[in-house]
N, C-alpha and C positions, 0 to 999 in steps of 0.2 A: 649312344656317345658314350663315352667311356669319364666317370668321374672322377678329375684330379685333387676334390678335396671335397668332404662334406662336415659340416657343424649342424650339432643341436642342439638350437638355444633350452630356457628352464620354460619359457613361457610354452612349448612346446613345439615353437617352430625351426624347423628344420631346412636348412642352405644345402646346395650344393651348385659346386662350378664344376664343370663341363670343361674339358680340355678342349673342345674349342673358343671357349671364356664366356660361354655362355652361366647366366645362372639361373638356375632354379630353388624358389622360396616358395613350400608346404606349410601350413599355416594349421592349427588344430579341427578349427571346422572344416576342409576341404578345401577352401582355399587354394588356390596356387600362381604361381606368378613367375612369371620369363624373361628374364632380361638377355636380349641380344647382344649379340659377341659384341657389335659396335655402343654396346652400352647403352643406346636410342628407343630401340623398337622391345618395347613394352609389351606381353600381351597375364591380363591376368584371364583366369577361367575361375566362376567365384564358384560355392558352391550347393545353388541352386538354377547352374549349367550357365545362366550368363557368362558373355567373354565382352572384356573389354581389350581392345587392342591399341598406344600408343607407339603413332609411323613416325621414323626422323626427321618428318617434316613438321612435326605434333601435331598432324593431323587425332584426331578419334576417331575409331568407330568402334562400336558397344552395340553387342548383339541382345535382345531380351529372349529368352527361348522359352518362355510360356506362351507370351505373342508371337516368335519367331518373325519377328522385327528389328529388322538392321538401323543405328539412326550414326551418321557419319558427322562430326564436328572438321569442316575443311578450319585452316588457321587465317580466315579472310573474311570469317566470319557464317559460312552458308552450312544448312546445316540438310542434310537429305536425310529421308527415313524412309525403306523399304520395310512395306509391310506382305505378309505370308500369301494375302491373296493376291500381288502382283502389285498394288496401286504405291506411288510413288509422288512422295511429298519431296516441293525444297521448297526453306523458313531461308530466303536473301535479309543482307543483312541490314537493308537500308527497310525490310517489313513485308515487301511484299513475300507472297508466298503462289505458289505452284503446281496444280495435283496435276495426277496423271494418273488417271483411276485404268480399272481390268480393260475395262474396253478400248484404252487408249483417246476418252477425253480431256482433255488437257483444259482445267478450270487456272484461272488464271485469277486473287485478291489485288488489288495496287492498294495501297495505306489511304488513300484519298476517297476511300470504301467502292470504287468500281470493281466490277467483276467481269471477267473476259471467257465465254464460254470456245471451246471449240471441237464440234464435234467427229468423229472418224468419216463422217459421208459428203466435210465439210462445209455442217451449218456453222457460224459463228452468233453468237448468243452473248450480249453487249448490256449490261446490268448499269445505268448510273446510280448516285448515292440516293438521286431523287426519285428512286427506285424506275424511273423509265428504262423501257425496256428494249431495243432492238434485235430483232431477230435477221441475220442472212441466211439464205438458205442456195445451194447450189446449184438453183434454177434459177436462179436469178432474180428470184422477187425476195421481196425485204418486208418487214411486217416492223410498226414502232408502239407499244401497248405505253399508253398512261395512261393514270387515273380516269381520264376524262373520254375516251376512245383506243379502238384498236383500232389498225391503218396497214394495211395491206400497198403494197406498191410491185409492180409488176413490168415487165420486162420491157413489153410494150410502149409501157408510160398509161393506160388503165391504174388508178387509186381508187381503193372502194374502204371507208368508214366504218366501222361500227359503234357506235357512240352509248356509253353507259346507260339509257334512254331504251338502246334497240332498237334505234330508228337508225338505219341504215341507206351512205350517200357512195351510191359509185361514178367516178366523176374515167371520161372515155378522152381517148387521145382526139379526135374528130371534135370535142368539145362538150357532145353531151351529157348530159346529168339527169340519170336515175337516181327519186330519191324514196324508199320503203318506208313504213312504219315499223313498229315492234312484231305486226305478225304479219310482217310481208307482204302485207298492200301497196301497191303503188301508190304514191304522192303525189310525186311530180315525174315527169320524163320529157324533157326536150331531143325529142331522134330529130336529127335533119336529117 
């Protein structure tokens, strides 16, 4: 672009006004700033390679050169971080966070302390504030983990529970109940 006017300041700063209305300001440390012809689009390129863009709607996009990470802050308060490995984090104004990992696993962290992870195969893991974990598998099976036991529920209605002492209890749809001790020995079996 053609330069309409150039001004050098005593502090070493140089300002160039282009014919298209853009302003370019060069600082002695290597940082430079471009103000678009609309006066609202601003790009600052820092001496270390970082770039900060302010869009007309006041969205701020900051690129960290060393980390190869982009941090976008929207006017509604949503912040999005995009990392070089493909990970994306969304920080919502209400405190909720959503992380999309490179393998496309999505983890949500809620303000009440709960967590939810959705894996690419469809498995969903939910963790409550008290540490209780529920796992829903894509094959219809479901698992519940508590400090006292781990329980797996099968689509056919069978429920297998393993207690912290190692004892196992299996309840079948037919009404049959089988209990094994920690070593796998059958203690009780109500075969019908």
